[in-house]
C-alpha positions as CSV (number, residue, x, y, z in Angstrom):
1,M,120.8,57.1,-6.6
2,D,122.0,56.7,-10.1
3,N,121.2,53.0,-9.9
4,T,117.7,53.7,-8.7
5,I,117.1,55.9,-11.7
6,V,118.5,53.3,-14.0
7,I,116.2,50.6,-12.5
8,I,113.2,52.9,-12.8
9,I,114.0,53.6,-16.4
10,A,114.6,50.0,-17.2
11,T,111.3,49.1,-15.6
12,I,109.5,51.7,-17.6
13,V,111.2,50.5,-20.8
14,G,110.2,46.9,-20.0
15,L,106.7,47.9,-19.4
16,A,106.5,49.8,-22.7
17,I,108.0,46.8,-24.6
18,G,105.6,44.4,-22.9
19,F,102.7,46.7,-23.7
20,V,103.8,46.9,-27.4
21,I,104.2,43.1,-27.6
22,A,100.8,42.6,-26.0
23,K,99.2,45.0,-28.4
24,M,100.8,43.2,-31.3
25,M,99.6,39.8,-30.1
26,E,96.1,41.1,-29.5
27,K,96.1,42.6,-33.0
28,G,97.1,39.2,-34.5
29,K,94.3,37.4,-32.6
30,A,91.8,40.0,-33.7
31,T,92.9,39.6,-37.3
32,K,92.6,35.8,-37.1
33,I,89.1,36.1,-35.5
34,I,88.0,38.5,-38.2
35,S,89.2,36.2,-40.9
36,N,87.5,33.2,-39.3
37,S,84.3,35.2,-39.0
38,K,84.4,36.2,-42.6
39,K,84.9,32.6,-43.6
40,E,82.0,31.5,-41.5
41,A,79.8,34.3,-42.8
42,A,80.7,33.2,-46.4
43,D,79.8,29.6,-45.5
44,I,76.5,30.7,-43.9
45,I,75.7,32.8,-47.0
46,K,76.5,29.9,-49.2
47,E,74.3,27.5,-47.2
48,A,71.5,30.1,-47.2
49,K,71.7,30.4,-50.9
50,K,71.6,26.6,-51.3
51,E,68.6,26.3,-49.0
52,G,66.9,29.2,-50.8
53,E,67.4,27.4,-54.1
54,N,65.9,24.2,-52.6
55,I,62.9,26.0,-51.2
56,K,62.4,27.8,-54.4
57,K,62.5,24.5,-56.3
58,D,60.0,23.0,-53.8
59,K,57.6,25.9,-54.1
60,I,57.8,25.9,-57.8
61,F,57.1,22.1,-57.8
62,Q,54.1,22.5,-55.3
63,A,52.8,25.4,-57.4
64,K,53.0,23.2,-60.5
65,E,51.2,20.3,-58.7
66,R,48.5,22.7,-57.4
67,F,48.1,24.1,-60.9
68,L,47.7,20.6,-62.3
69,E,45.1,19.7,-59.7
70,L,43.1,22.9,-60.3
71,K,43.3,22.3,-64.0
72,A,42.0,18.7,-63.6
73,E,39.2,19.9,-61.4
74,H,38.3,22.6,-63.8
75,E,38.3,20.1,-66.7
76,K,36.1,17.8,-64.6
77,V,33.7,20.6,-63.9
78,I,33.7,21.6,-67.6
79,I,33.1,17.9,-68.6
80,N,30.1,17.7,-66.1
81,K,28.6,20.9,-67.4
82,D,29.0,19.7,-71.0
83,K,27.4,16.4,-70.0
84,K,24.4,18.2,-68.3
85,I,24.1,20.6,-71.3
86,A,24.1,17.5,-73.7
87,E,21.4,15.8,-71.5
88,A,19.3,19.0,-71.4
89,E,19.6,19.3,-75.1
90,K,18.6,15.7,-75.6
91,R,15.6,16.2,-73.3
92,T,14.6,19.3,-75.2
93,R,14.9,17.4,-78.5
94,D,12.8,14.6,-77.0
95,K,10.2,17.0,-75.8
96,E,10.1,18.7,-79.1
97,S,9.6,15.4,-80.9
98,Q,6.9,14.3,-78.4
99,T,5.2,17.7,-78.7
100,T,5.2,17.4,-82.5
101,S,3.8,13.8,-82.3
102,E,1.1,14.9,-79.9
103,L,0.2,17.9,-82.1
104,A,-0.2,15.5,-85.0
105,K,-2.2,13.1,-83.0
106,N,-4.5,16.0,-81.7
107,K,-4.9,17.2,-85.2
108,K,-6.0,13.7,-86.3
109,L,-8.3,13.4,-83.3
110,N,-9.8,16.8,-84.0
111,E,-10.6,15.7,-87.5
112,Q,-12.2,12.5,-86.3
113,L,-14.2,14.5,-83.7
114,Q,-15.5,16.9,-86.4
115,Q,-16.5,13.9,-88.5
116,K,-18.3,12.3,-85.6
117,I,-20.1,15.6,-84.8
118,K,-21.3,15.7,-88.3
119,E,-22.5,12.1,-88.1
120,T,-24.2,12.8,-84.8
121,N,-26.0,15.8,-86.1
122,H,-27.2,13.8,-89.0
123,K,-28.4,11.0,-86.7
124,A,-30.1,13.5,-84.4
125,E,-32.0,14.9,-87.4
126,I,-33.1,11.4,-88.3
127,L,-34.1,10.7,-84.7
128,E,-36.2,13.9,-84.5
129,K,-38.0,12.8,-87.6
130,K,-38.6,9.3,-86.2
131,Q,-39.7,10.8,-82.8
132,S,-42.3,13.0,-84.4
133,E,-43.6,10.0,-86.4
134,T,-43.7,7.9,-83.2
135,D,-45.6,10.6,-81.3
136,K,-48.1,10.8,-84.1
137,L,-48.5,7.0,-84.1
138,H,-48.7,6.9,-80.2
139,K,-51.5,9.5,-80.3
140,S,-53.3,7.6,-82.9
141,Q,-53.0,4.3,-80.9
142,V,-54.2,6.1,-77.7
143,Q,-57.2,7.4,-79.5
144,Q,-58.0,4.0,-80.8
145,L,-57.6,2.4,-77.3
146,E,-59.8,5.1,-75.8
147,V,-62.5,4.3,-78.4
148,I,-62.1,0.5,-77.8
149,S,-62.0,0.6,-73.9
150,G,-64.4,3.4,-73.4
151,L,-62.0,5.1,-71.0
152,S,-59.9,8.3,-71.4
153,A,-56.1,8.1,-71.1
154,E,-56.3,9.9,-67.7
155,D,-58.8,7.4,-66.3
156,A,-56.8,4.4,-67.4
157,K,-53.7,6.0,-65.9
158,A,-55.5,6.5,-62.5
159,Q,-56.7,2.9,-62.5
160,L,-53.2,1.6,-63.3
161,L,-51.7,3.7,-60.6
162,E,-54.2,2.4,-58.0
163,S,-53.4,-1.2,-59.0
164,L,-49.7,-0.6,-58.8
165,K,-50.1,1.0,-55.3
166,E,-51.9,-2.1,-54.0
167,T,-49.3,-4.4,-55.5
168,A,-46.5,-2.3,-54.2
169,K,-48.1,-2.2,-50.7
170,T,-48.4,-5.9,-50.6
171,D,-44.9,-6.5,-51.8
172,A,-43.6,-3.9,-49.3
173,M,-45.4,-5.5,-46.4
174,A,-44.0,-9.0,-47.3
175,Y,-40.5,-7.5,-47.7
176,L,-40.8,-5.6,-44.4
177,Q,-42.0,-8.8,-42.5
178,T,-39.1,-10.8,-44.0
179,T,-36.6,-8.1,-43.2
180,L,-37.9,-7.7,-39.6
181,E,-37.6,-11.5,-39.0
182,E,-34.1,-11.5,-40.4
183,T,-33.2,-8.5,-38.2
184,K,-34.6,-10.1,-35.1
185,L,-32.6,-13.3,-35.8
186,T,-29.4,-11.4,-36.5
187,A,-29.8,-9.3,-33.3
188,Q,-30.4,-12.4,-31.2
189,Q,-27.4,-14.1,-32.7
190,E,-25.2,-11.1,-32.2
191,A,-26.4,-10.7,-28.6
192,R,-25.8,-14.4,-27.9
193,K,-22.4,-14.1,-29.5
194,I,-21.4,-11.2,-27.3
195,V,-22.6,-12.9,-24.1
196,I,-21.0,-16.3,-25.0
197,N,-17.7,-14.7,-26.0
198,T,-17.7,-12.7,-22.8
199,I,-18.3,-15.8,-20.7
200,Q,-15.6,-17.7,-22.5
201,R,-13.0,-15.0,-21.9
202,I,-13.8,-14.8,-18.2
203,G,-13.3,-17.8,-15.8
204,T,-13.2,-18.1,-12.1
205,E,-13.1,-20.8,-9.5
206,E,-16.2,-22.6,-8.3
207,A,-17.9,-22.0,-4.9
208,V,-15.8,-23.3,-1.9
209,E,-16.8,-20.9,0.9
210,N,-18.7,-22.1,4.0
211,C,-19.5,-20.9,7.5
212,V,-17.0,-22.9,9.6
213,S,-13.3,-23.2,9.8
214,V,-11.2,-26.1,11.2
215,F,-8.3,-25.1,13.4
216,N,-5.7,-27.9,13.5
217,L,-3.8,-28.6,16.8
218,E,-0.5,-30.3,17.3
219,S,-1.9,-32.5,20.1
220,D,-5.2,-32.8,22.1
221,D,-3.4,-31.4,25.2
222,V,-3.7,-27.9,23.7
223,K,-7.6,-28.2,23.8
224,G,-7.5,-28.1,27.6
225,R,-5.3,-25.0,27.6
226,I,-7.7,-23.3,25.1
227,I,-10.7,-24.1,27.3
228,G,-8.9,-22.9,30.5
229,R,-10.0,-23.3,34.1
230,E,-13.8,-23.6,34.2
231,G,-13.9,-22.5,30.5
232,R,-12.7,-19.0,31.1
233,N,-10.3,-18.9,28.2
234,I,-12.7,-20.2,25.6
235,R,-15.4,-17.7,26.9
236,A,-12.9,-14.9,26.6
237,I,-12.1,-15.9,23.0
238,E,-15.7,-16.1,22.1
239,S,-16.5,-12.8,23.8
240,A,-13.6,-11.0,22.1
241,T,-14.1,-12.4,18.6
242,G,-17.8,-13.1,18.4
243,V,-17.1,-16.6,17.1
244,E,-18.5,-19.8,18.5
245,I,-15.7,-22.3,19.3
246,I,-16.7,-26.0,19.1
247,V,-14.5,-28.4,21.0
248,D,-15.6,-32.0,20.4
249,D,-14.0,-35.5,20.0
250,T,-12.4,-34.6,16.7
251,P,-8.7,-35.5,17.1
252,E,-6.3,-32.6,17.0
253,A,-8.8,-30.1,15.7
254,I,-11.4,-27.6,16.9
255,I,-14.1,-25.9,14.9
256,L,-14.7,-22.1,14.6
257,S,-18.3,-21.3,13.6
258,C,-19.5,-17.9,12.5
259,F,-21.4,-16.4,9.5
260,D,-19.0,-13.4,9.5
261,S,-15.9,-14.6,7.7
262,V,-13.8,-11.6,9.0
263,R,-14.5,-12.5,12.7
264,R,-13.8,-16.1,11.9
265,E,-10.5,-15.2,10.4
266,V,-9.6,-13.0,13.4
267,A,-10.4,-15.9,15.7
268,R,-8.3,-18.4,13.7
269,L,-5.2,-16.1,13.6
270,S,-5.6,-15.2,17.3
271,L,-5.8,-18.9,18.2
272,H,-2.7,-19.6,16.1
273,R,-0.7,-16.9,17.9
274,L,-1.9,-17.9,21.3
275,V,-1.1,-21.6,20.8
276,T,2.3,-20.7,19.3
277,D,3.1,-18.3,22.2
278,G,1.9,-20.7,24.8
279,R,0.5,-18.0,27.1
280,I,-3.3,-18.4,27.1
281,H,-5.2,-16.3,29.6
282,P,-8.0,-13.7,29.3
283,A,-5.7,-10.6,29.4
284,R,-3.4,-12.1,26.7
285,I,-6.4,-13.2,24.6
286,E,-7.8,-9.6,24.5
287,E,-4.4,-8.2,23.6
288,I,-3.8,-10.8,20.8
289,V,-7.3,-10.3,19.4
290,K,-6.8,-6.5,19.2
291,K,-3.5,-6.9,17.4
292,T,-5.1,-9.5,15.0
293,E,-8.0,-7.2,14.2
294,K,-5.6,-4.4,13.4
295,Q,-3.6,-6.8,11.1
296,I,-6.8,-8.0,9.4
297,N,-8.0,-4.4,8.8
298,E,-4.6,-3.6,7.2
299,E,-4.9,-6.7,5.1
300,I,-8.4,-5.7,4.0
301,V,-7.1,-2.4,2.8
302,E,-4.2,-4.1,1.0
303,I,-6.6,-6.6,-0.7
304,G,-8.8,-3.7,-1.8
305,K,-5.8,-1.8,-3.3
306,R,-4.5,-4.9,-5.2
307,T,-8.0,-5.6,-6.6
308,V,-8.5,-2.1,-8.0
309,I,-5.0,-2.1,-9.4
310,D,-5.5,-5.5,-11.1
311,L,-8.8,-4.2,-12.7
312,G,-7.2,-0.9,-13.7
313,I,-9.7,1.2,-11.7
314,H,-8.3,4.5,-10.4
315,G,-9.5,7.3,-8.1
316,L,-11.6,5.1,-5.8
317,H,-12.3,6.5,-2.4
318,P,-10.4,4.8,0.5
319,E,-13.6,3.8,2.2
320,L,-14.8,2.0,-1.0
321,I,-11.4,0.3,-1.3
322,K,-11.8,-0.9,2.3
323,A,-15.3,-2.2,1.4
324,V,-13.9,-4.0,-1.6
325,G,-11.3,-5.7,0.6
326,R,-13.9,-6.8,3.1
327,M,-15.7,-8.6,0.3
328,K,-13.0,-11.3,0.5
329,Y,-14.4,-12.5,3.8
330,R,-18.0,-12.6,2.6
331,S,-19.8,-15.2,0.5
332,S,-23.2,-15.4,-1.3
333,Y,-24.7,-18.8,-1.7
334,G,-21.3,-20.3,-1.2
335,Q,-19.7,-18.0,-3.9
336,N,-16.9,-15.7,-2.6
337,L,-18.1,-12.1,-2.9
338,L,-14.8,-10.6,-4.0
339,Q,-14.3,-13.3,-6.7
340,H,-17.9,-12.7,-7.8
341,S,-17.4,-8.9,-8.0
342,R,-14.1,-9.3,-9.9
343,E,-15.8,-11.6,-12.3
344,V,-18.7,-9.2,-12.8
345,A,-16.3,-6.3,-13.3
346,K,-14.4,-8.2,-16.0
347,L,-17.6,-9.3,-17.7
348,C,-19.0,-5.7,-17.7
349,G,-15.7,-4.4,-19.2
350,V,-15.7,-6.9,-22.0
351,M,-19.4,-6.5,-22.8
352,A,-19.3,-2.7,-22.7
353,A,-16.3,-2.7,-25.0
354,E,-18.2,-5.0,-27.4
355,L,-21.2,-2.6,-27.4
356,G,-19.1,0.5,-27.9
357,L,-19.6,1.9,-24.3
358,N,-17.1,3.0,-21.7
359,P,-15.4,-0.2,-20.3
360,K,-13.8,1.7,-17.4
361,I,-17.1,2.9,-16.0
362,A,-18.6,-0.5,-16.6
363,K,-15.8,-2.2,-14.7
364,R,-16.2,0.3,-11.8
365,A,-19.9,-0.4,-11.5
366,G,-19.4,-4.2,-11.8
367,L,-16.8,-4.2,-9.0
368,L,-18.9,-2.0,-6.6
369,H,-22.4,-3.5,-7.4
370,D,-22.4,-5.7,-4.2
371,I,-20.5,-3.5,-1.7
372,G,-23.8,-3.1,0.1
373,K,-23.4,-6.8,1.3
374,V,-20.6,-5.7,3.6
375,P,-22.4,-3.3,6.0
376,N,-20.5,-1.6,8.8
377,T,-23.3,-1.4,11.3
378,E,-26.4,-3.5,12.3
379,V,-28.7,-0.7,11.2
380,E,-27.3,-0.9,7.6
381,V,-28.2,-4.6,7.5
382,E,-31.9,-3.8,7.2
383,T,-31.3,-1.7,4.0
384,P,-31.3,-3.7,0.7
385,H,-27.8,-4.2,-0.3
386,A,-28.3,-2.5,-3.7
387,I,-29.7,0.7,-2.2
388,L,-27.0,0.7,0.5
389,G,-24.3,0.3,-2.1
390,M,-25.8,3.1,-4.1
391,Q,-25.9,5.4,-1.0
392,W,-22.2,4.6,-0.3
393,A,-21.3,5.3,-3.9
394,Q,-23.1,8.7,-3.8
395,K,-21.6,9.5,-0.4
396,Y,-18.0,9.0,-1.7
397,G,-18.5,10.9,-5.0
398,E,-18.9,8.1,-7.6
399,N,-20.2,8.8,-11.1
400,K,-24.0,9.0,-11.5
401,E,-23.9,6.1,-14.0
402,V,-22.1,3.9,-11.5
403,C,-24.5,4.8,-8.7
404,N,-27.5,4.1,-10.9
405,A,-26.0,0.7,-12.0
406,I,-25.4,-0.3,-8.3
407,G,-28.9,0.7,-7.2
408,A,-30.7,-0.8,-10.2
409,H,-29.0,-4.2,-10.6
410,H,-31.9,-5.9,-8.6
411,D,-34.6,-3.5,-10.0
412,E,-34.9,-1.5,-6.7
413,I,-34.7,1.7,-8.7
414,E,-35.3,2.6,-12.4
415,M,-32.4,2.1,-14.8
416,N,-31.3,5.4,-16.4
417,T,-28.1,4.4,-18.2
418,L,-27.0,1.6,-20.6
419,I,-24.4,0.5,-18.0
420,S,-27.1,-0.5,-15.6
421,P,-28.6,-3.4,-17.6
422,I,-25.1,-4.6,-18.5
423,V,-24.2,-4.8,-14.7
424,Q,-27.5,-6.7,-14.1
425,V,-26.9,-9.2,-16.9
426,C,-23.3,-9.8,-15.9
427,D,-24.3,-10.3,-12.2
428,A,-26.8,-12.9,-13.4
429,I,-24.2,-14.6,-15.6
430,S,-21.7,-14.8,-12.8
431,G,-24.2,-16.2,-10.3
432,A,-26.1,-18.5,-12.7
433,R,-23.2,-20.2,-14.4
434,P,-22.8,-23.9,-13.5
435,G,-20.6,-24.4,-10.4
436,A,-20.7,-20.7,-9.3
437,R,-23.1,-21.4,-6.4
438,R,-23.8,-24.7,-4.8
439,Q,-27.6,-24.4,-4.8
440,V,-27.6,-23.2,-8.5
441,L,-25.4,-26.1,-9.6
442,D,-28.0,-28.7,-8.3
443,S,-30.9,-26.9,-9.9
444,Y,-28.9,-26.5,-13.1
445,I,-28.2,-30.2,-13.4
446,Q,-31.8,-31.0,-12.6
447,R,-33.1,-28.6,-15.2
448,L,-30.9,-30.3,-17.9
449,K,-32.2,-33.7,-16.9
450,D,-35.8,-32.5,-17.0
451,L,-35.3,-31.1,-20.5
452,E,-34.0,-34.4,-21.7
453,D,-36.8,-36.3,-20.0
454,I,-39.4,-34.2,-21.8
455,A,-37.9,-35.2,-25.1
456,F,-37.8,-38.9,-24.2
457,G,-41.6,-38.7,-23.5
458,F,-42.4,-38.5,-27.2
459,N,-42.5,-41.5,-29.6
460,G,-39.7,-42.0,-32.0
461,V,-37.1,-40.2,-29.9
462,Q,-33.8,-42.1,-29.9
463,K,-31.4,-39.6,-28.1
464,A,-31.8,-36.2,-26.5
465,Y,-29.0,-33.8,-25.4
466,A,-29.4,-30.5,-23.5
467,I,-26.5,-28.3,-24.6
468,Q,-25.5,-24.6,-24.4
469,A,-26.1,-24.5,-20.7
470,G,-29.7,-25.6,-21.2
471,R,-30.4,-23.0,-23.9
472,E,-30.8,-25.7,-26.6
473,L,-32.2,-29.2,-26.8
474,R,-31.1,-31.5,-29.6
475,V,-33.3,-34.5,-30.3
476,I,-32.3,-37.3,-32.5
477,V,-35.2,-39.4,-33.8
478,E,-35.5,-42.8,-35.5
479,S,-35.9,-42.3,-39.3
480,E,-38.2,-45.3,-39.6
481,K,-40.7,-44.0,-37.1
482,V,-40.6,-40.2,-37.7
483,S,-40.9,-38.7,-41.2
484,D,-39.6,-35.2,-42.2
485,D,-43.0,-33.6,-41.7
486,K,-43.4,-35.4,-38.4
487,A,-40.0,-34.1,-37.3
488,A,-41.1,-30.5,-37.7
489,E,-44.3,-31.2,-35.8
490,L,-42.3,-33.0,-33.1
491,S,-40.1,-30.0,-32.6
492,F,-43.1,-27.7,-32.1
493,E,-44.8,-30.2,-29.7
494,I,-41.6,-30.5,-27.6
495,S,-41.1,-26.7,-27.4
496,Q,-44.8,-26.3,-26.3
497,K,-44.3,-29.0,-23.7
498,I,-41.2,-27.3,-22.3
499,Q,-43.0,-23.9,-22.3
500,T,-46.0,-25.2,-20.3
501,D,-44.2,-27.6,-17.9
502,M,-40.9,-25.9,-17.0
503,T,-39.7,-22.6,-15.6
504,Y,-36.4,-21.4,-17.1
505,P,-34.7,-18.1,-17.9
506,G,-34.4,-16.9,-21.6
507,Q,-35.3,-19.2,-24.4
508,V,-34.8,-22.9,-25.2
509,K,-34.1,-23.8,-28.8
510,V,-35.4,-27.3,-29.8
511,T,-33.6,-28.9,-32.8
512,V,-34.9,-32.3,-34.1
513,I,-32.4,-34.2,-36.2
514,R,-33.6,-37.0,-38.5
515,E,-31.0,-39.0,-40.4
516,T,-31.6,-41.7,-43.0
517,R,-28.9,-44.2,-43.8
518,S,-28.9,-46.8,-46.6
519,V,-26.4,-49.6,-46.0
520,N,-25.5,-52.5,-48.3
521,V,-22.6,-55.0,-48.0
522,A,-20.6,-56.1,-51.0
523,K,-19.5,-59.7,-50.8
């Protein structure tokens, strides 16, 4: 038991000693840590002071730089202000100097003006004296004249006025006549200029339309299939299309004859489809003809739309557009109706613009003026085409000016607007120009020949030329046979001969040219 107590005591003592030693070791570590911490703190403080000094120096340097910049800007502003002040002072001094100079000049001018006023007053006094003397002298002369002539001043004045009136009236009549002639000549020249310029700016193709179409075949064997057994196929085609089909000895071709170009085109396209397909019999013919008619109607509408778009015409009723399209398949004296109407529309637009009228309305009237030539029913055929076209235009809401121009372009009704005569003139220009219509071309050439023949019928005529589309005849004479006085007489005689022997539109100007040449040869 004593051993146990000793062991316990020893253990306790050992634990106490160990605790003391541990405490002492811990205290030494703590002391070391504290010293290290103090050293690090000192180092940190030292670094912080050093950085603070650097920052302070930088800030001071930046502040000095900013101060110098502000100082330079301030000095620059001050310099500019001083410069402006100096300029203002200079301008002020210049203005003062100018003002002083002007004042001196005005003073001098004022003195000169006062001097001139004095001189003028003096001259006015002298003039008044001379005027009074002149009046006295005039009265004395008038009294002497009255005594000599036996007339009073009032009677002489009345006679003088009457004489002056007669002279002035004669001079005025002569001047009026001269002015009137010049005005007529100028107006005619301007009108011709407008018409000629309009014609030159518009050009279309010559007449090529006819009443038959030739349908070409690959071989003559196809003719028998088109005719069919006992002619039933050809009768079915003629019945469905209203076109006469002529099958003769012409190799690889048949002829389609019809005055209606639309039906002729339907027949041609139907035949082309039937021949290409190979199945030719009455039922198939009727089917193909119906499809072709539908296609042609659609094409007519498309042609009408393209035409109005090309001419810049807007708001036209669909039925009128369709009538415009149908004009492609119509002709008048060999002239295609659509081409004619397009040409008239362009002519009307140009001429209306030259005369200061509305070119859009003129174009519209020019395009629609012949729509009455494409009637829809047989009853409408009996109505004159101008009246029928006017009725259509009224029905589909066209402008009153357009309706009147359509109805009056062949004088069926009275012209109420300025557009109407323009449409009439442009229609005549389009139809009467050389080459537009086959019949007109022949008569045009004959008329030119007749004009030249009339000139050659007179003695002394060497050459004769009909120019300006038959509007002028130029005659060249032999100078040995025809004198200057005779040339003027010859011009009058030829014009009278043309007037009595020929029928022609408008006027024909006869110009006689006489040229004298003196030729010698130096050897």
